[in-house]
Each structure stands twice: as C-alpha cells, then as structure tokens.
C-alpha positions as CSV (number, residue, x, y, z in Angstrom):
1,M,-23.3,2.3,-226.8
2,K,-20.1,2.7,-224.6
3,T,-21.3,5.9,-223.0
4,F,-25.0,4.8,-222.8
5,E,-26.0,4.8,-219.2
6,G,-29.7,3.7,-219.2
7,R,-30.8,0.3,-219.2
8,L,-31.8,-1.6,-222.4
9,I,-35.4,-3.2,-222.5
10,S,-36.5,-5.4,-225.2
11,T,-39.1,-8.2,-226.1
12,W,-39.0,-11.9,-227.2
13,P,-39.8,-11.1,-230.8
14,V,-36.8,-8.7,-231.0
15,L,-34.6,-11.6,-229.5
16,T,-35.9,-14.0,-232.1
17,E,-35.0,-11.5,-235.0
18,V,-31.6,-10.9,-233.7
19,C,-30.9,-14.5,-233.5
20,Y,-32.4,-14.8,-236.9
21,M,-30.0,-12.1,-238.2
22,L,-27.1,-13.9,-236.4
23,D,-27.9,-17.1,-238.2
24,F,-24.7,-17.0,-240.1
25,S,-22.8,-17.9,-236.7
26,H,-24.0,-20.3,-234.1
27,K,-21.2,-18.7,-231.9
28,A,-22.6,-15.2,-232.6
29,Q,-26.0,-16.4,-231.4
30,I,-24.7,-18.0,-228.3
31,D,-22.6,-14.9,-227.5
32,F,-25.8,-12.7,-227.9
33,L,-27.7,-15.1,-225.5
34,D,-25.0,-14.9,-223.1
35,W,-25.0,-11.3,-223.1
36,V,-28.8,-11.4,-222.3
37,I,-28.3,-14.0,-219.7
38,Q,-25.5,-11.6,-217.9
39,G,-28.1,-8.8,-218.0
40,G,-27.1,-7.0,-221.1
41,I,-30.8,-6.4,-221.8
42,Q,-34.0,-6.8,-219.8
43,V,-36.5,-8.8,-221.6
44,C,-40.3,-7.7,-221.1
45,N,-42.7,-10.4,-221.4
46,L,-46.0,-9.4,-223.0
47,E,-49.2,-10.1,-221.4
48,Q,-52.5,-11.5,-223.0
49,W,-54.1,-8.1,-222.4
50,Q,-51.5,-6.4,-224.7
51,I,-52.1,-8.4,-227.7
52,S,-55.2,-6.3,-228.5
53,R,-53.2,-3.3,-228.3
54,I,-50.4,-4.9,-230.6
55,R,-53.1,-5.8,-232.9
56,H,-54.4,-2.4,-233.0
57,T,-50.9,-1.0,-233.7
58,F,-50.4,-3.4,-236.4
59,E,-53.9,-2.0,-238.1
60,T,-52.8,1.5,-237.4
61,Y,-49.6,1.0,-239.4
62,S,-50.8,-1.6,-242.1
63,D,-49.4,0.4,-244.9
64,L,-46.0,0.2,-243.4
65,P,-43.7,-2.6,-243.1
66,A,-44.3,-2.9,-239.3
67,D,-43.5,-6.5,-237.9
68,L,-44.1,-8.1,-234.5
69,A,-40.8,-7.0,-233.2
70,D,-41.4,-3.4,-234.1
71,V,-45.0,-3.4,-232.7
72,T,-44.0,-5.1,-229.4
73,L,-41.4,-2.4,-228.9
74,I,-43.9,0.3,-229.4
75,E,-46.3,-1.4,-226.9
76,V,-43.4,-1.8,-224.2
77,A,-42.6,1.9,-224.7
78,E,-46.2,2.9,-224.0
79,S,-46.5,0.5,-221.1
80,L,-43.2,1.7,-219.4
81,S,-43.3,5.3,-220.5
82,I,-40.2,5.0,-222.6
83,R,-39.2,8.0,-224.8
84,S,-36.2,6.6,-226.7
85,I,-35.2,3.6,-228.6
86,I,-32.0,2.1,-230.1
87,T,-32.9,0.9,-233.5
88,L,-31.2,0.1,-236.9
89,D,-34.7,0.3,-238.6
90,R,-34.6,3.7,-240.5
91,D,-38.4,3.7,-240.8
92,F,-39.1,3.3,-236.9
93,N,-39.4,7.3,-236.8
94,V,-42.8,6.8,-238.5
95,Y,-44.4,5.3,-235.3
96,K,-46.3,7.6,-233.0
97,L,-47.0,6.9,-229.3
98,E,-50.6,7.5,-228.1
99,N,-49.6,10.8,-226.8
100,G,-48.7,11.8,-230.3
101,N,-44.9,11.9,-229.7
102,Y,-42.2,10.0,-231.5
103,L,-39.7,7.7,-229.8
104,G,-36.2,9.4,-230.2
105,N,-33.5,7.1,-231.9
106,L,-30.3,7.1,-229.7
107,L,-28.3,6.0,-232.8
C-alpha cells in the first residue's frame, strides 16, 4: 500500500464491514473512520437505480458467498470503469464485469 499511487474508492457497505471486523477495538474503529475522513478513501454513494443492478449481480452469483459489500464494489467498478481492486477476499476473482473481464486484485 505504501507504493500505491491510485485513489481508493469504496462503498458504505464495505465501511460497515470494516467497522464490524474492527469491533474488537473501539479505538481501531475510530482510527479507521478518521482515516476515511482525512481522505484515505473516497466513499461512493449508491443511487436508487443501481439497486436493480446490484440485485441482478446477487442473482447471477447466488451460488457463491457474495455479500452486499462485494456486490456494491462490482457495481462501482462497472459504473466508474475501474479495473483493479484491493481485497482480502480470496473468492473475489470469480466475479466478472459486464465486459467479461475480471477485476485484478492488487494484493
């Protein structure tokens, strides 16, 4: 991450998951939110019209453990023509974009 030169973009469901994963430490949650506030990551708001696309993606991957956070990242990648992702999810490489390509994981 120290050599990463792009901008980090995420969604509210991902931030919710991160805070849940950091629930062992109130300070860690606050530090994470401070990092977001300071511009560490750009939070994309999802629009009403995107929910049907998110639902469609859920349906497409109903046989996988896709969750809302994963599916919103796919939607944002589609909407903003993003080609790479940073994720700890090992199974994220199964999700295809509409153009048939996969998101490259930078980790």
